[in-house]
MIDREN-249924 format. One line per 5 residues: number of its first residue (from 1); their letters; for each residue y, x, z of N, C-alpha, C. Coordinates in nm, 3 decimals. Layout:
NUM> A> Y X Z Y X Z Y X Z  ...
This chain:
1> XXXXX> -1.996 2.441 -1.553 -2.071 2.568 -1.513 -2.010 2.684 -1.584  -2.025 2.801 -1.503 -1.976 2.928 -1.554 -2.088 2.995 -1.663  -2.046 3.102 -1.722 -2.139 3.169 -1.819 -2.263 3.220 -1.739  -2.255 3.242 -1.619 -2.367 3.291 -1.528 -2.458 3.176 -1.490  -2.410 3.044 -1.518 -2.487 2.927 -1.475 -2.456 2.890 -1.335
6> XXXXX> -2.355 2.942 -1.276 -2.296 2.888 -1.148 -2.198 2.775 -1.156  -2.197 2.687 -1.069 -2.100 2.576 -1.075 -1.950 2.630 -1.064  -1.874 2.576 -1.153 -1.719 2.621 -1.124 -1.676 2.575 -1.007  -1.580 2.646 -0.961 -1.505 2.609 -0.829 -1.409 2.492 -0.880  -1.402 2.398 -0.783 -1.301 2.286 -0.811 -1.164 2.332 -0.793
11> XXXXX> -1.075 2.265 -0.874 -0.932 2.304 -0.864 -0.891 2.240 -0.717  -0.789 2.307 -0.662 -0.737 2.256 -0.523 -0.708 2.106 -0.525  -0.649 2.046 -0.642 -0.613 1.912 -0.644 -0.731 1.827 -0.656  -0.834 1.860 -0.714 -0.952 1.778 -0.730 -1.039 1.787 -0.590  -1.034 1.898 -0.539 -1.105 1.911 -0.395 -1.041 1.838 -0.293
16> XXXXX> -0.897 1.827 -0.298 -0.827 1.762 -0.221 -0.850 1.601 -0.236  -0.864 1.561 -0.359 -0.909 1.414 -0.406 -1.023 1.382 -0.333  -1.123 1.471 -0.355 -1.265 1.440 -0.302 -1.259 1.441 -0.149  -1.179 1.520 -0.094 -1.179 1.521 0.066 -1.124 1.389 0.130  -1.015 1.340 0.052 -0.959 1.222 0.119 -1.009 1.101 0.073
21> XXXXX> -1.108 1.094 -0.020 -1.166 0.972 -0.068 -1.213 0.879 0.037  -1.285 0.929 0.141 -1.334 0.845 0.247 -1.232 0.784 0.343  -1.104 0.833 0.333 -1.007 0.791 0.413 -0.916 0.688 0.360  -0.935 0.668 0.235 -0.841 0.555 0.168 -0.893 0.412 0.209  -0.783 0.351 0.214 -0.802 0.199 0.264 -0.847 0.105 0.137
26> XXXXX> -0.970 0.074 0.135 -1.006 -0.007 0.035 -0.959 -0.152 0.024  -0.921 -0.213 -0.080 -0.872 -0.342 -0.088 -0.741 -0.377 0.000  -0.646 -0.263 -0.001 -0.525 -0.275 0.053 -0.410 -0.243 -0.047  -0.326 -0.348 -0.081 -0.228 -0.330 -0.165 -0.094 -0.353 -0.119  0.010 -0.272 -0.151 0.152 -0.282 -0.119 0.221 -0.345 -0.237
31> XXXXX> 0.285 -0.444 -0.219 0.364 -0.514 -0.328 0.511 -0.510 -0.295  0.583 -0.457 -0.403 0.727 -0.446 -0.397 0.795 -0.560 -0.487  0.862 -0.642 -0.426 0.911 -0.755 -0.498 1.058 -0.740 -0.547  1.071 -0.716 -0.673 1.205 -0.708 -0.744 1.289 -0.602 -0.682  1.238 -0.484 -0.677 1.335 -0.376 -0.609 1.451 -0.358 -0.713
36> XXXXX> 1.565 -0.323 -0.638 1.697 -0.294 -0.703 1.709 -0.145 -0.745  1.666 -0.059 -0.660 1.683 0.077 -0.690 1.549 0.148 -0.724  1.549 0.223 -0.841 1.432 0.288 -0.880 1.385 0.388 -0.776  1.480 0.441 -0.704 1.450 0.553 -0.595 1.350 0.485 -0.496  1.381 0.367 -0.463 1.290 0.303 -0.362 1.144 0.281 -0.403
41> XXXXX> 1.135 0.242 -0.541 1.005 0.243 -0.590 0.921 0.371 -0.574  0.995 0.476 -0.604 0.928 0.623 -0.592 0.893 0.642 -0.445  0.992 0.604 -0.339 0.962 0.622 -0.199 0.844 0.555 -0.159  0.833 0.425 -0.190 0.717 0.340 -0.163 0.581 0.389 -0.210  0.588 0.438 -0.343 0.477 0.501 -0.391 0.428 0.615 -0.314
46> XXXXX> 0.524 0.688 -0.272 0.490 0.823 -0.204 0.438 0.782 -0.071  0.498 0.673 -0.001 0.425 0.625 0.121 0.288 0.584 0.114  0.279 0.502 0.006 0.141 0.445 -0.016 0.044 0.548 -0.039  0.069 0.656 -0.116 -0.031 0.763 -0.140 -0.042 0.836 -0.008  0.044 0.870 0.055 0.034 0.957 0.177 -0.039 0.885 0.285
51> XXXXX> -0.039 0.760 0.288 -0.101 0.678 0.405 -0.237 0.636 0.359  -0.271 0.653 0.247 -0.414 0.607 0.196 -0.427 0.463 0.161  -0.313 0.410 0.116 -0.321 0.270 0.070 -0.373 0.269 -0.074  -0.448 0.167 -0.108 -0.509 0.177 -0.239 -0.433 0.165 -0.366  -0.347 0.077 -0.370 -0.265 0.045 -0.492 -0.125 -0.009 -0.456
56> XXXXX> -0.045 -0.002 -0.559 0.107 -0.055 -0.548 0.123 -0.144 -0.667  0.166 -0.275 -0.645 0.196 -0.375 -0.736 0.356 -0.389 -0.718  0.414 -0.401 -0.846 0.552 -0.409 -0.845 0.597 -0.532 -0.922  0.658 -0.620 -0.868 0.726 -0.742 -0.930 0.854 -0.697 -0.993  0.851 -0.688 -1.134 0.954 -0.614 -1.192 1.012 -0.698 -1.306
61> XXXXX> 1.092 -0.809 -1.278 1.136 -0.900 -1.376 1.232 -0.833 -1.491  1.303 -0.734 -1.443 1.394 -0.670 -1.543 1.326 -0.561 -1.642  1.189 -0.548 -1.619 1.128 -0.462 -1.710 1.176 -0.300 -1.694  1.191 -0.265 -1.558 1.225 -0.130 -1.550 1.097 -0.035 -1.565  0.996 -0.084 -1.535 0.861 0.001 -1.540 0.785 -0.029 -1.667
66> XXXXX> 0.701 0.073 -1.713 0.610 0.032 -1.815 0.483 -0.051 -1.779  0.430 -0.118 -1.862 0.314 -0.185 -1.847 0.180 -0.101 -1.837  0.195 0.015 -1.888 0.084 0.110 -1.902 0.083 0.200 -1.792  -0.018 0.210 -1.706 -0.036 0.291 -1.593 -0.024 0.439 -1.643  -0.096 0.480 -1.745 -0.088 0.604 -1.781 0.045 0.655 -1.816
71> XXXXX> 0.124 0.569 -1.890 0.267 0.611 -1.918 0.347 0.617 -1.785  0.327 0.535 -1.685 0.389 0.545 -1.572 0.367 0.676 -1.503  0.241 0.726 -1.506 0.198 0.850 -1.442 0.271 0.971 -1.489  0.329 0.961 -1.625 0.383 1.073 -1.694 0.527 1.053 -1.694  0.585 0.944 -1.629 0.733 0.903 -1.643 0.805 1.023 -1.556
76> XXXXX> 0.882 1.098 -1.617 0.945 1.204 -1.536 1.023 1.172 -1.413  1.114 1.061 -1.422 1.200 1.022 -1.327 1.119 0.960 -1.209  1.019 0.882 -1.235 0.938 0.819 -1.132 0.858 0.935 -1.064  0.792 1.030 -1.134 0.726 1.144 -1.086 0.813 1.222 -0.984  0.949 1.239 -1.029 1.034 1.310 -0.928 1.073 1.233 -0.810
81> XXXXX> 1.096 1.109 -0.815 1.121 1.027 -0.709 1.012 0.994 -0.604  0.889 1.014 -0.665 0.773 0.984 -0.581 0.724 1.129 -0.531  0.783 1.229 -0.573 0.728 1.371 -0.554 0.584 1.374 -0.598  0.568 1.323 -0.726 0.446 1.347 -0.806 0.337 1.239 -0.763  0.356 1.170 -0.651 0.251 1.075 -0.597 0.217 0.968 -0.697
86> XXXXX> 0.312 0.930 -0.790 0.271 0.835 -0.891 0.147 0.892 -0.987  0.133 1.012 -0.991 0.015 1.075 -1.070 -0.114 1.037 -1.016  -0.110 1.013 -0.879 -0.238 0.996 -0.791 -0.233 0.851 -0.736  -0.165 0.757 -0.787 -0.159 0.636 -0.724 -0.156 0.519 -0.836  -0.254 0.414 -0.820 -0.258 0.320 -0.907 -0.134 0.224 -0.901
91> XXXXX> -0.058 0.202 -0.998 0.061 0.118 -1.002 0.046 0.020 -1.112  0.079 -0.110 -1.071 0.057 -0.227 -1.171 0.187 -0.305 -1.173  0.246 -0.342 -1.280 0.379 -0.409 -1.268 0.341 -0.562 -1.307  0.434 -0.645 -1.269 0.419 -0.798 -1.298 0.558 -0.845 -1.331  0.567 -0.938 -1.427 0.696 -0.994 -1.468 0.740 -1.090 -1.364
96> XXXXX> 0.680 -1.146 -1.280 0.736 -1.248 -1.189 0.642 -1.251 -1.052  0.691 -1.313 -0.953 0.633 -1.321 -0.825 0.508 -1.415 -0.849  0.540 -1.520 -0.923 0.412 -1.609 -0.959 0.309 -1.545 -1.021  0.329 -1.455 -1.126 0.215 -1.388 -1.186 0.144 -1.287 -1.085  0.217 -1.226 -1.005 0.151 -1.142 -0.903 0.064 -1.211 -0.812
101> XXXXX> 0.128 -1.323 -0.756 0.051 -1.411 -0.660 -0.074 -1.465 -0.735  -0.060 -1.515 -0.846 -0.164 -1.579 -0.923 -0.290 -1.470 -0.920  -0.247 -1.348 -0.958 -0.348 -1.240 -0.984 -0.418 -1.197 -0.847  -0.338 -1.196 -0.737 -0.390 -1.163 -0.609 -0.492 -1.274 -0.560  -0.438 -1.399 -0.581 -0.527 -1.507 -0.527 -0.651 -1.525 -0.596
106> XXXXX> -0.643 -1.499 -0.736 -0.765 -1.505 -0.824 -0.859 -1.406 -0.766  -0.814 -1.287 -0.728 -0.909 -1.183 -0.667 -0.934 -1.199 -0.514  -0.890 -1.301 -0.462 -0.921 -1.336 -0.316 -0.850 -1.241 -0.211  -0.729 -1.203 -0.258 -0.644 -1.123 -0.165 -0.554 -1.221 -0.084  -0.546 -1.194 0.050 -0.456 -1.261 0.144 -0.318 -1.192 0.139
111> XXXXX> -0.210 -1.258 0.129 -0.092 -1.200 0.134 -0.017 -1.224 0.257  0.053 -1.110 0.308 0.144 -1.122 0.428 0.285 -1.060 0.381  0.396 -1.105 0.439 0.515 -1.064 0.401 0.591 -0.998 0.518  0.662 -0.907 0.485 0.758 -0.842 0.594 0.887 -0.912 0.585  0.914 -0.987 0.691 1.026 -1.066 0.690 1.059 -1.098 0.840
116> XXXXX> 1.193 -1.136 0.865 1.237 -1.177 1.007 1.162 -1.315 1.022  1.189 -1.376 1.135 1.129 -1.504 1.179 1.157 -1.601 1.060  1.056 -1.678 1.020 1.082 -1.791 0.930 1.024 -1.921 0.990  1.100 -2.028 1.012 1.065 -2.143 1.062 0.937 -2.205 0.998  0.839 -2.254 1.062 0.712 -2.325 0.999 0.614 -2.226 0.959
121> XXXXX> 0.631 -2.091 0.973 0.531 -1.990 0.940 0.491 -1.928 1.060  0.371 -1.860 1.048 0.320 -1.781 1.167 0.413 -1.640 1.157  0.473 -1.616 1.270 0.563 -1.507 1.289 0.518 -1.405 1.385  0.489 -1.291 1.345 0.448 -1.181 1.455 0.528 -1.044 1.435  0.522 -0.978 1.542 0.578 -0.830 1.538 0.467 -0.754 1.495
126> XXXXX> 0.486 -0.635 1.439 0.392 -0.558 1.374 0.280 -0.513 1.469  0.310 -0.482 1.584 0.212 -0.431 1.686 0.126 -0.555 1.738  0.145 -0.674 1.701 0.065 -0.787 1.739 -0.040 -0.826 1.649  -0.032 -0.771 1.532 -0.121 -0.815 1.426 -0.259 -0.753 1.422  -0.348 -0.825 1.379 -0.492 -0.773 1.357 -0.510 -0.751 1.194
131> XXXXX> -0.476 -0.649 1.145 -0.474 -0.626 1.002 -0.610 -0.591 0.937  -0.712 -0.583 1.019 -0.846 -0.555 0.959 -0.930 -0.690 0.951  -0.860 -0.799 0.981 -0.925 -0.920 0.974 -0.973 -0.980 0.838  -0.885 -0.940 0.745 -0.928 -0.989 0.597 -0.985 -0.878 0.510  -1.080 -0.902 0.439 -1.133 -0.802 0.346 -1.040 -0.751 0.248
136> XXXXX> -0.953 -0.844 0.196 -0.865 -0.795 0.098 -0.723 -0.839 0.136  -0.632 -0.747 0.133 -0.495 -0.767 0.203 -0.382 -0.721 0.110  -0.278 -0.795 0.087 -0.157 -0.750 -0.002 -0.046 -0.767 0.103  0.034 -0.655 0.117 0.155 -0.661 0.202 0.276 -0.652 0.120  0.351 -0.753 0.134 0.477 -0.775 0.047 0.595 -0.719 0.104
141> XXXXX> 0.683 -0.642 0.027 0.815 -0.599 0.065 0.927 -0.657 -0.022  1.020 -0.718 0.038 1.124 -0.769 -0.038 1.237 -0.682 -0.102  1.316 -0.761 -0.186 1.429 -0.703 -0.238 1.537 -0.646 -0.134  1.588 -0.535 -0.166 1.672 -0.462 -0.060 1.807 -0.546 -0.021  1.840 -0.627 -0.100 1.959 -0.724 -0.066 1.919 -0.861 -0.025
146> XXXXX> 1.832 -0.916 -0.092 1.788 -1.060 -0.065 1.674 -1.088 0.022  1.597 -0.970 0.036 1.465 -0.981 0.117 1.368 -1.050 0.039  1.267 -1.092 0.100 1.149 -1.166 0.030 1.182 -1.293 -0.015  1.110 -1.332 -0.133 1.150 -1.471 -0.186 1.085 -1.584 -0.112  1.140 -1.701 -0.131 1.077 -1.810 -0.071 0.933 -1.836 -0.108
151> XXXXX> 0.920 -1.811 -0.248 0.781 -1.839 -0.300 0.668 -1.740 -0.243  0.714 -1.602 -0.223 0.623 -1.533 -0.157 0.583 -1.563 -0.006  0.696 -1.604 0.057 0.678 -1.656 0.191 0.580 -1.785 0.201  0.612 -1.871 0.117 0.530 -1.998 0.104 0.376 -1.969 0.084  0.348 -1.878 0.000 0.222 -1.839 -0.051 0.152 -1.737 0.058
156> XXXXX> 0.220 -1.694 0.154 0.168 -1.588 0.250 0.097 -1.654 0.370  0.030 -1.568 0.442 -0.036 -1.618 0.551 0.056 -1.606 0.681  0.143 -1.506 0.680 0.229 -1.475 0.792 0.343 -1.398 0.758  0.445 -1.391 0.849 0.554 -1.305 0.831 0.546 -1.198 0.943  0.554 -1.071 0.905 0.548 -0.959 0.992 0.683 -0.895 1.009
161> XXXXX> 0.722 -0.852 1.125 0.857 -0.788 1.135 0.834 -0.664 1.220  0.930 -0.577 1.206 0.929 -0.455 1.306 1.025 -0.485 1.412  0.982 -0.466 1.538 1.076 -0.494 1.643 1.184 -0.385 1.655  1.310 -0.424 1.677 1.409 -0.328 1.670 1.495 -0.350 1.795  1.564 -0.227 1.845 1.627 -0.237 1.968 1.756 -0.161 1.974
166> XXXXX> 1.813 -0.148 1.851 1.963 -0.091 1.840 2.054 -0.198 1.788  2.172 -0.154 1.774 2.284 -0.232 1.731 2.265 -0.273 1.586  2.207 -0.183 1.506 2.163 -0.224 1.379 2.026 -0.260 1.369  2.009 -0.371 1.298 1.884 -0.456 1.303 1.825 -0.458 1.159  1.842 -0.355 1.073 1.784 -0.350 0.961 1.727 -0.202 0.917
171> XXXXX> 1.633 -0.191 0.837 1.579 -0.058 0.791 1.578 -0.059 0.643  1.593 0.049 0.573 1.581 0.055 0.422 1.436 0.027 0.395  1.423 0.005 0.261 1.283 -0.018 0.203 1.185 0.088 0.232  1.228 0.220 0.215 1.147 0.337 0.215 1.098 0.343 0.366  1.190 0.324 0.466 1.152 0.341 0.596 1.068 0.232 0.650
176> XXXXX> 1.102 0.101 0.622 1.024 0.002 0.662 0.880 -0.002 0.610  0.864 0.028 0.485 0.723 0.026 0.415 0.647 0.140 0.478  0.720 0.258 0.525 0.631 0.363 0.591 0.582 0.322 0.710  0.663 0.249 0.803 0.627 0.208 0.929 0.516 0.103 0.924  0.541 -0.001 0.842 0.453 -0.108 0.836 0.313 -0.061 0.785
181> XXXXX> 0.313 0.013 0.678 0.179 0.047 0.604 0.106 0.162 0.685  0.183 0.230 0.781 0.115 0.331 0.874 0.027 0.245 0.959  0.080 0.154 1.029 0.011 0.058 1.121 -0.114 -0.004 1.058  -0.084 -0.074 0.947 -0.182 -0.157 0.888 -0.297 -0.049 0.821  -0.268 0.045 0.777 -0.361 0.138 0.713 -0.445 0.216 0.838
186> XXXXX> -0.382 0.237 0.955 -0.455 0.287 1.066 -0.552 0.194 1.102  -0.522 0.065 1.122 -0.609 -0.032 1.173 -0.728 -0.050 1.084  -0.709 -0.052 0.941 -0.807 -0.080 0.856 -0.895 0.043 0.833  -0.839 0.164 0.850 -0.919 0.290 0.841 -1.025 0.300 0.960  -0.962 0.257 1.084 -1.058 0.238 1.198 -1.162 0.142 1.191
191> XXXXX> -1.139 0.041 1.114 -1.251 -0.062 1.108 -1.347 -0.004 0.999  -1.308 0.046 0.881 -1.394 0.090 0.781 -1.473 0.216 0.819  -1.435 0.288 0.931 -1.496 0.398 0.973 -1.627 0.353 1.051  -1.629 0.231 1.100 -1.735 0.179 1.187 -1.826 0.086 1.119  -1.765 0.005 1.006 -1.840 -0.088 0.944 -1.833 -0.084 0.790
196> XXXXX> -1.953 -0.104 0.725 -1.945 -0.100 0.579 -1.911 -0.237 0.521  -1.940 -0.354 0.604 -1.911 -0.486 0.559 -1.813 -0.553 0.642  -1.759 -0.663 0.619 -1.674 -0.750 0.700 -1.750 -0.821 0.808  -1.670 -0.878 0.894 -1.736 -0.962 1.013 -1.832 -0.869 1.100  -1.788 -0.743 1.105 -1.855 -0.644 1.183 -1.998 -0.653 1.154
201> XXXXX> -2.044 -0.657 1.027 -2.164 -0.638 0.985 -2.184 -0.504 0.918  -2.309 -0.451 0.906 -2.338 -0.324 0.841 -2.276 -0.210 0.909  -2.298 -0.212 1.041 -2.241 -0.107 1.127 -2.297 0.026 1.091  -2.217 0.133 1.073 -2.254 0.261 1.029 -2.331 0.334 1.136  -2.439 0.399 1.096 -2.514 0.481 1.198 -2.429 0.608 1.256
206> XXXXX> -2.341 0.653 1.172 -2.250 0.760 1.200 -2.108 0.706 1.171  -2.038 0.714 1.278 -1.893 0.685 1.266 -1.821 0.775 1.192  -1.736 0.739 1.076 -1.676 0.820 0.988 -1.545 0.868 1.066  -1.494 0.983 1.046 -1.363 1.021 1.098 -1.258 0.938 1.049  -1.149 0.927 1.134 -1.028 0.850 1.082 -0.913 0.942 1.048
211> XXXXX> -0.918 1.075 1.084 -0.813 1.151 1.054 -0.883 1.284 1.001  -0.800 1.353 0.923 -0.864 1.466 0.848 -0.837 1.599 0.934  -0.933 1.690 0.929 -0.901 1.811 0.999 -0.799 1.888 0.907  -0.690 1.948 0.969 -0.595 2.037 0.897 -0.661 2.138 0.838  -0.606 2.173 0.721 -0.667 2.299 0.640 -0.630 2.417 0.721
216> X> -0.707 2.527 0.712 -0.668 2.643 0.796 -0.558 2.717 0.728
């Protein structure tokens, strides 16, 4: 409150945070497994924040990141690489893939992995998936060189790939995470705009918007 008893005007950053709250995709986590390049961690965090994904988990066996989220938010290099998105994004690190999977499964998250065709698994192209089916979803992105681990594939529900039509059949981590998370977040945002609960229960009387009106 001001001295005159009037409510203080919100800072632009706080107002923006309030405005985007209804657009965030609840219970959607992006998992980066053993990334080699810290720059890619920053890029994924930036994508996650921009697309309204709720959290980032990083499997970090080399201990590149701090275990303390508050320390991560103030880490200058990561702040620079993510264009300050880390200050507004929840990031949690894990020592191993097993630890991360155990945490997700304990909290009833379903995992899917981004990977080319894997024999014996359900394999789909990105545009074929229904990503609003599960209440809690974790989307895994693998190491830049080795790809996703066998353990993550084994414990996932399906493998999702981006169809490609050029001579080069690979994308870097920043690009692929942006494409995949855009489609998944779009589907989940459309679902939660209509329903408050899963299984198409709790239909909203007024459908929430799925895109923000640009600022004047």
